[in-house]
C-alpha positions in Angstrom: 69.3 96.7 102.7 68.5 99.9 99.7 69.4 97.8 96.9 72.6 99.8 96.8 76.3 98.4 96.3 79.1 100.8 96.2 82.0 100.1 93.8 85.1 101.8 95.3 88.4 102.0 93.4 91.6 102.4 95.3 94.8 103.3 93.4 97.8 101.6 94.8 101.0 104.5 94.9 103.6 102.0 96.1 103.8 98.7 97.1 103.3 99.9 101.1 100.6 102.2 102.3 99.8 105.2 101.4 96.8 104.5 99.0 94.4 106.6 97.5 90.9 106.4 96.1 90.8 107.9 92.9 87.1 107.1 92.1 84.2 105.8 93.6 80.9 104.3 91.6 77.6 103.0 92.7 76.0 100.2 91.3 72.1 98.8 92.0 72.0 95.4 93.3 70.4 93.0 90.8 71.8 95.6 88.1 72.9 93.5 85.0 75.0 96.7 83.2 77.8 98.3 84.8 79.3 99.2 81.6 79.3 103.0 82.5 80.5 103.0 85.5 83.4 100.7 84.7 84.3 102.8 82.0 84.7 106.0 84.3 86.5 103.5 86.7 88.8 102.4 83.6 89.7 106.1 82.8 91.4 106.2 86.0 93.7 103.5 85.5 93.8 102.5 88.9 95.9 99.3 89.5 93.6 98.2 91.8 89.4 98.0 91.8 87.8 96.8 95.2 84.2 95.8 94.8 81.5 95.7 97.4 79.2 93.5 96.0 77.5 90.0 96.4 79.0 87.1 93.8 76.0 87.8 90.8 77.1 91.7 90.9 80.7 91.0 91.1 81.2 88.4 88.7 79.3 90.6 86.0 81.5 93.3 87.1 84.6 91.5 86.2 83.4 89.6 83.2 82.1 93.3 81.7 85.7 94.9 82.7 87.3 92.2 80.6 85.3 93.4 77.9 85.9 96.5 78.5 89.8 95.7 78.5 90.2 97.2 81.8 93.5 95.5 83.4 93.0 95.9 86.9 93.3 93.4 89.9 90.2 93.1 91.5 89.2 92.3 95.1 86.2 92.3 97.1 84.9 90.9 100.7 83.8 87.3 101.4 80.5 87.6 99.4 82.0 86.9 96.6 82.7 83.2 97.7 80.8 81.4 95.6 81.2 78.7 93.0 78.4 80.9 91.5 81.2 83.8 91.0 83.3 82.1 88.6 80.3 80.7 86.6 78.8 84.2 86.1 82.4 86.2 85.2 83.7 83.0 82.8 87.7 83.5 82.7 87.7 86.8 83.9 86.9 85.4 86.8 91.0 84.2 87.3 92.9 86.1 89.8 90.2 88.0 91.8 91.6 88.5 95.6 88.9 87.9 98.2 89.1 88.4 102.0 87.0 87.5 104.9 87.4 85.0 107.8 87.7 81.2 106.2 88.7 78.2 108.2 92.2 76.3 107.6 91.5 73.8 105.1 94.1 71.5 106.1 92.5 71.4 110.1 91.2 68.2 110.7 88.0 69.2 111.8 87.4 71.5 108.5 88.3 68.4 106.1 85.2 66.3 108.5 82.8 69.4 108.3 83.4 69.5 104.8 83.0 65.8 103.7 79.8 65.5 106.2 78.5 68.6 104.4 79.0 67.6 100.8 77.3 63.9 101.9 74.3 65.9 103.3 73.9 68.5 100.5 75.9 67.0 97.2 78.1 70.2 97.1 80.5 72.1 98.3 80.2 74.4 101.2 80.1 77.8 100.4 81.0 81.0 102.6 78.2 81.1 104.9 77.4 77.5 105.7 80.3 77.3 108.4 79.4 80.7 109.7 76.0 79.3 110.6 77.2 76.0 111.6 79.9 77.6 114.2 76.9 80.2 115.4 74.5 77.4 116.4 77.2 75.6 117.8 78.1 78.4 120.3 74.7 79.3 121.1 74.2 75.7 122.2 77.4 75.9 123.9 76.0 79.5 125.6 72.9 77.5 126.7 74.2 74.3 128.1 76.5 76.7 130.1 74.1 79.5 131.3 70.6 78.3 130.5 68.3 79.6 127.4 67.0 82.9 129.0 68.2 85.6 126.6 69.8 87.1 129.5 71.8 83.9 130.1 72.5 83.0 126.5 74.3 86.8 126.0 76.3 86.0 129.4 77.0 82.1 128.2 78.1 83.9 124.8 80.5 86.3 126.0 82.1 83.5 128.5 83.3 81.6 125.4 86.9 81.4 125.1 89.1 80.1 122.4 85.5 78.6 121.0 87.0 76.0 118.4 84.6 76.5 115.2 85.4 75.4 111.8 85.6 79.0 110.9 88.9 78.9 113.4 89.2 79.5 117.1 86.6 82.1 118.2 86.3 85.1 121.0 84.5 87.6 121.1 85.6 91.2 121.3 85.1 94.1 123.6 82.5 94.9 121.2 80.5 91.8 121.1 81.7 91.0 117.8 83.1 87.5 117.3 86.5 87.4 116.4 88.1 85.3 113.7 91.3 84.9 112.0 91.5 86.7 108.5 92.2 84.7 105.3 92.6 85.8 101.5 92.0 83.7 98.7 92.1 83.6 95.1 89.8 82.5 92.7 92.0 80.3 89.8 90.6 78.1 87.5 86.8 77.3 89.1 88.1 77.5 93.0 88.4 79.7 95.8 92.4 78.9 96.6 94.3 79.9 99.6 96.9 82.6 99.1 100.1 81.4 100.7 102.4 84.2 102.7 
């Protein structure tokens, strides 16, 4: 909202916890040159850089880090999961890890959704298309069950149990946030590939 995105850097001490944050830098949304922040981060030699940025800024961060010779694993939340990330970052995008609620690509309903999406929009779905699809379907189910007043919709949403969405089976937690399965993907040769356990 304020146009600022954090780049947090986490140095991993061992393969398991604990971890420690060794540096943190802030970048501006829409920024184009992050070399000064990356130079300071690179000086820490942290093995892991966690970038809280959208795909455009994250793509530039990774490309500029590579140009500066920074050898660290990059990781982020789901907002980087867009084909344009790889186009912006170039070869430096390979190996980038992202975690988010994400569909099971082998599930029949997911395969059907992707096929319908390709046919309708002539491109691959990004991270957000399935979220909005599931949200509309959940609202429709709540309205069908309880009616269309704001109170009825809220009660209907809270009453949904094990809702079969594209992103997985969904339920609401006690804080009214939808609980979704978390999956990690890695960018490899132009695609986001699920990381197998």
